[in-house]
Every structure is written in structure tokens, then in C-alpha cells.
Wavefront OBJ file of the C-alpha trace (Angstrom):
o trace
v -3.088 1.742 15.417
v -1.568 4.516 14.186
v -2.222 5.931 10.571
v 1.090 4.781 9.672
v 0.831 1.301 10.670
v -2.653 0.991 8.948
v -1.437 2.464 5.677
v 1.385 -0.312 5.581
v -1.143 -2.814 6.471
v -3.691 -1.596 3.892
v -0.615 -1.367 1.174
v 0.656 -5.004 2.021
v -3.025 -6.438 1.811
v -3.732 -4.915 -1.373
v -0.466 -6.453 -2.731
v -0.940 -9.736 -1.458
v -4.363 -9.564 -3.074
v -3.045 -8.281 -6.297
v -0.661 -11.459 -6.248
v -3.557 -13.573 -5.984
v -5.403 -12.331 -8.654
v -2.127 -12.237 -11.010
v -2.046 -16.169 -10.071
v -5.291 -16.783 -11.474
v -5.876 -18.170 -15.024
v -6.006 -15.166 -17.991
v -9.834 -16.283 -18.537
v -10.544 -15.964 -15.102
v -13.342 -13.108 -14.763
v -12.007 -11.493 -11.422
v -8.763 -11.344 -13.572
v -10.494 -9.664 -16.675
v -11.966 -7.297 -14.358
v -8.880 -6.291 -12.674
v -6.979 -5.811 -15.741
v -9.954 -3.480 -16.997
v -9.753 -1.483 -13.422
v -5.658 -1.593 -14.001
v -6.219 0.008 -17.520
v -8.754 2.733 -16.315
v -6.543 3.817 -13.609
v -3.274 3.979 -16.005
v -5.786 6.235 -18.592
v -6.643 8.632 -15.585
v -2.830 8.621 -14.435
v -1.880 9.834 -17.961
v -4.599 12.228 -18.317
v -3.729 13.843 -14.924
v -0.068 13.758 -15.781
v -0.428 15.414 -19.280
v -2.654 18.014 -17.530
v -0.325 18.852 -14.854
v 2.534 18.885 -17.521
v 0.638 21.458 -19.734
v -0.666 23.679 -16.497
v 3.249 24.091 -15.272
v 4.881 24.217 -18.481
v 3.263 27.711 -18.895
v 4.869 28.941 -15.745
l 1 2 3 4 5 6 7 8 9 10 11 12 13 14 15 16 17 18 19 20 21 22 23 24 25 26 27 28 29 30 31 32 33 34 35 36 37 38 39 40 41 42 43 44 45 46 47 48 49 50 51 52 53 54 55 56 57 58 59
């Protein structure tokens, strides 16, 4: 299996898994854990974005 095919398969699998988690009730522990993880990823993405903006604005 090529790397491209593997990446597409992994992406589709992750998307299907996320849909399954989103279909769970809000008080489900798995859904709460997924929400916490998503919030942390979002925070890190914002920090990286801010850091890159600061570094490239000085150029």
C-alpha cells in the first residue's frame, strides 16, 4: 500500500471515528474526553499560529 493510500485510509478512519463519538450523548465519558482533547489541540494550534505570526511579522 502506498503512503498516499495509507494516509487517505487513516484520514477516513479518523473521520468515521469522530462521527461515532459525536453521535454519543453529551454526558458520555468518551465524548467528554474527546472534547477535552480537541480543546487542547485548538489551544496549541492558536499558540503556534501566534508564534509564527510574531516571527514572520518581524521580517
